[in-house]
N, C-alpha and C positions, 0 to 999 in steps of 0.2 A: 766683375766681368763674368766670372763663372756662374754667378747667380743669375745674371741676365740670360746667359746661354741656356741654363737649365729651365728658366721660365719660358723661353721661346720654344724649346723642345717639348715642354709639358703642354703648352697651348696647341702645338701642331698635333701631338699625339691625341689630345682630347678631341680635336676636330675630326681626325681620322676615325677615332673610336665612335663618335656620334654618327658619322657617315656609314660606318660598318653596321651599327645598330639599326639605322634606317633601312639599309639593304636587307638585313635579316628579317625585319618586320614585314617588308614587302613580300619577301619570299614565303614567309609563313602564311600570310594572307592568301597568296596565290595557291599555296598548298592546300589550305582549307577549302578553297573554292573548288579545286580539282577533285578532292575527296568527295565533296557533296555531289558534284556533277557525275562522278563515276558511280557513286552509290545509286543515283537516280537511274542510270543506264544499266546498272547491274553488270558492269564489265570493268572490274578494277584490275589494274596492273599490279605486279608483285612489289614494285618499288618505284619511287620517284627520285631522280638524281637532280640536285640543285648545284649549279656552278656559281660560286660567289666571286665577284671581282676582287682582285688583290688591291688593297688600299694602303697597306703599310709597306714601305720600302724596306728590303733586307730583313723581313720578319718571317719566321717560320710558321706560317698560318695554313690551315687546311682550307683550300678553296673549292672543295667538292664534297657534298654531303649526300649520302644515300639514306632515304627514309622508307622503311617497309610500310606497306598499306594493307589493311585488313578490311574485308567487306562487313558492313553492318546490316545489309539487306539480304540475309540468307533466305533461300527459297524454302518455304514451308513444305515439307513432304506430306503428301496426302495418303493416309492408310486406307486404300480402297479394299483391302482384304480384311478389314476390321469387323465387318458385319455381313452375315449371310454368305460367307465364302465357302461354297461347296463345290468341289471339282468333279463330283460324280452325279449330280442332279442338274437337269437342264434348267429348272426354275426353282431356286431355293426359297422363294418368297410365297409359296402356295398358301401358307396358313397365316399370312399377314393381312391387315386391313389398311387400305390406302386412302388417305385423305386428299380430296381434290379442292382446288386446282393444284397441279404439280408445277414446280418451278425448275427449269433446266437452264443452266448457264454454260456458255462456251467461251473458252479462252481465245480460240482462233475464229476467224471468219470463213475459213475454207477447210475442206476435208480432202482426203485422197480418194479418188475414184476407186472403188473395189476391183474394177477390171480395167484393162488398158484400152479396150475397144470402146466404141460409142455405146452409151447406156441406153438400151431399148427395153422398156418395161412391157412385158408380155401379159402380166396379170397384176392388178393392183390390190391394195389392202381393202378388204371389205367382204361382203357376203358372196359366196361362190358355190354354185351347185348345192345349195341347201346347207352349206357349212361355212364357218368363219375362216377366212384366209387372212392370217395375222401378220403378213409381211407383203413384200413386193417381189415379183420374179423378174430377174434381169437376164436377158439372153446372153449366152456365151457358147463356146465350143469346148467340149471335154478336153482338159489339159491346159486351158487358159489359166494363167496365174491369178490368184485372188490375194488382195492385200488388205491390211487393216485400215479403216477409214480415219482413225484417230489414234493418238498415243494411248496405251493402256497395258493391262496385264491379262494374259489368257486364263480364263476361269474354267472353261470346259473345252475339251478337245478329244472327242471320241465318237463312236457310232451312237446315234440316237434314233429311237423308233419313229418312223415317219420322215424325219429330217435326213436320215442317212448319216454320212460322215459330216460332223458338225464342229465348228469352232465358235466359241463365245468369248468375246473380248470385253472386259469391263474397263471403262474409261474413267478418267480422274474426276469427272463431274457426276459420276454415278450411273451414267447411261451405259447400257450394254448393247453391242451389235452382234448379231448372230449371222454366220455364214454357213448355209446348209446345202446339202446334196453334193458335197465335194467328192472328187474322185481320189484325192490324196490330202492328208493332213500334214502340214509342214512345221507345226509347232507343238510344244508340250504345255501342260498346265503349269501355271506360275511363271511362264516366260514373260518377260517384259518386251513389248513390241512398240515400235515407233510408227507414227503416221506414214502410211505407204509401204510398210514392211510386209514381205511375203509371209502368208500364213497357210497357203494350200493351193490346190488346183481344182478348178471347177469340174463338175461332173453331173451324174444322173443317179446317184445312190438314194436309197430310201424310197418313199412314195412319191415318185416323180414321173412325169410323162414326157420327158425330153431333157436335154442338157440345159440347165439354167442355174443361176444363183438365186436361192431364196434368201432374201435379206430381211431380217427382223430387227426392230429397234425397241428395246424395253427399258423401263425405269422402275426399279423396285418391284419387278414382276409384272408390271402393266405394259401390254403390247401397244406401243404408240404408232399411229400412222406415220411411216417413214417420210412421206412427202409433206407432212406438216412440219417436220424438222429441217429437211434438206431439199435443196434444189437439185434435181437429178438431170441437169443439163450440162453444157460444156463449161459452165462457170465453176462448178463444184463448190458451191457456197452454202453456208447455213442461212436459213431464212432470217435469223436474228441471233444475236449473242445472248439474248435474255428472252426465253420463251415460257409462256404459261400454258399448261395443258389441262383442258377440261375432260370430263368423263367421255364426252362425245368422241374424242380423238383416240380413245382406247377401247372402243366398242365397234367391231367390224359390222355389226348389224345396222349401223347408221350409214354404211357406205356400200357401194357396189364395186366389185373387183374389175368390172368391165369399163369403167370410166373414172376420170379424176374428179374427186369431190371438190366443192367450193372451199378453198383453204383459207378461211378467215383467221388471220394470225392474231394472237393476243400477246402483247409485249409487256402488259402490266397486270397486276392482280385485279385492279379495278375493272379492266376490260374483260378479264376472264369471268369475274363474278357477275358483271352486267349481262354477259351472254347467257348465263344460266336462267335469267328471267325470260320465260317463254312468251313469245309473241304470237298472237292469234291471227289467222288469215282465213277469210271465207273463200272457199273454192266451189265453183259451179261446175257440176259434172257435164262433160260434153260427149258427143257421140264417139264410141270406141274406147272410152275411159274404163280402166280397171283399177282396183286398189293398188296393184303393183305399179302400174304406169304413173298413177298420181303420186305415190310415195317416192318413186325415183325422180320425177320431175321437181319435186319440192323438197328433196333432201330430208325426208322423214321416213318413218317406218309404218308398215301396215298395222302393226300392233298399236302404235300410237294413234293412228286414225280411227281404228275400231274402238279403242278405249274412250277417246274424246267424244265420239259421235254415238257411242252405245250401239254399235252394230257388230255383226259377226263377219269373219273373213270370207264366208260364202254368201254374204248378203248381196242381193241384186241391186245394182245402181241404176237410177233413172236419170234420163237426160234432163237437166235443169235442177237436179237435186243439189242442195247446198251442204257442203261439208266444212266443219271447223278443223283447220290444220294448226297444230301447235309447232312452231318452228324454233 
C-alpha cells in the first residue's frame, strides 16, 4: 500500500516537474527574443522580471525571477579631435592635399536652423566683387540667437580677421560649420554642443556691411557650397544622407554670389566621377553677348572659355561666332 502511494506521488511530482521545465523553457525563449529586439532598438532596460506560475502545491518555490540585462550594441565613440585639432587657427588643414571626390555622410536627415527667424539668403557662395565668397550670408538682427546646426564639438571660438567673432563647430562626420560676424560668443573651445544648442548672438563684427550670419561649411579644409549640402528652406533638411562632392563645389570661381547655382547632386561615387568627364557644347554668339554673360548663363568660367577657344579675356566677340564650352 505504501509503495503504491509512493509511486503515485512520484508520478505526480514528475508531471509537475516536466510542466515547470516547459514553462521555464518558454520564459527563456521569450527572454532571448526580448534581448535581441532591445539590442536592435538600442534601448535596453536594466532588468527583466519573470513571474512563474506555481505548479507544486505546498512547495517553497521562487515564483519570480529578476534577470539583469546588458547591452551588446554599445555606441562607438568618434574621436573628432584626433586629427588636425587646433583651437587657435581657423583652418588647420592649410598644408594638406585633398583628394576628390569627397564623401560626406549624415546620420540625421534634418538639421537645426542656425537662426529662429525665416532664413533669407542675401549673398550666396561664389565670386563676389572680384573675390571669392566662401559661404552664404543669412539675414538677421544683431542680438538674434545663433545655434549649432548639428551635434559636435567647438573647435574655434574667438575673434578672427575678416570674420570677426567666430565659432567653428566640428561635427561627428568630419564636417565643420562656421558661424561668423557674431556680436557675442556663447561657447568655449572643446565644448560639446547638441543640435540646436545656443552658441552665440548674431552681429556685424569683422569685415561686414550689415548685420548677418556668414555661414561656412568645410570638410578637411575645403569650403563646400552650403546649398549643395543643405536645403535652406522651412524643411531644414539635408539634400541626402550620402553626398559626394567634386572640386566644382569647393571653388567659388565656378559660381556667382548673386544667384543660386544649378545644384546637381551626386549620391554615388560613380555619379561624381562621371560628372568630371567634360561635355562640350557649341555656343553661337548673339547680339549683346560678353564673355561674362556667356559664362554666367552656362555655369562655366571666363578662364575656361578662353583656354578652350584660345582667346584672350579682352578679345572682341563677333555675332555668329562659335565658341566651344566645356561644361
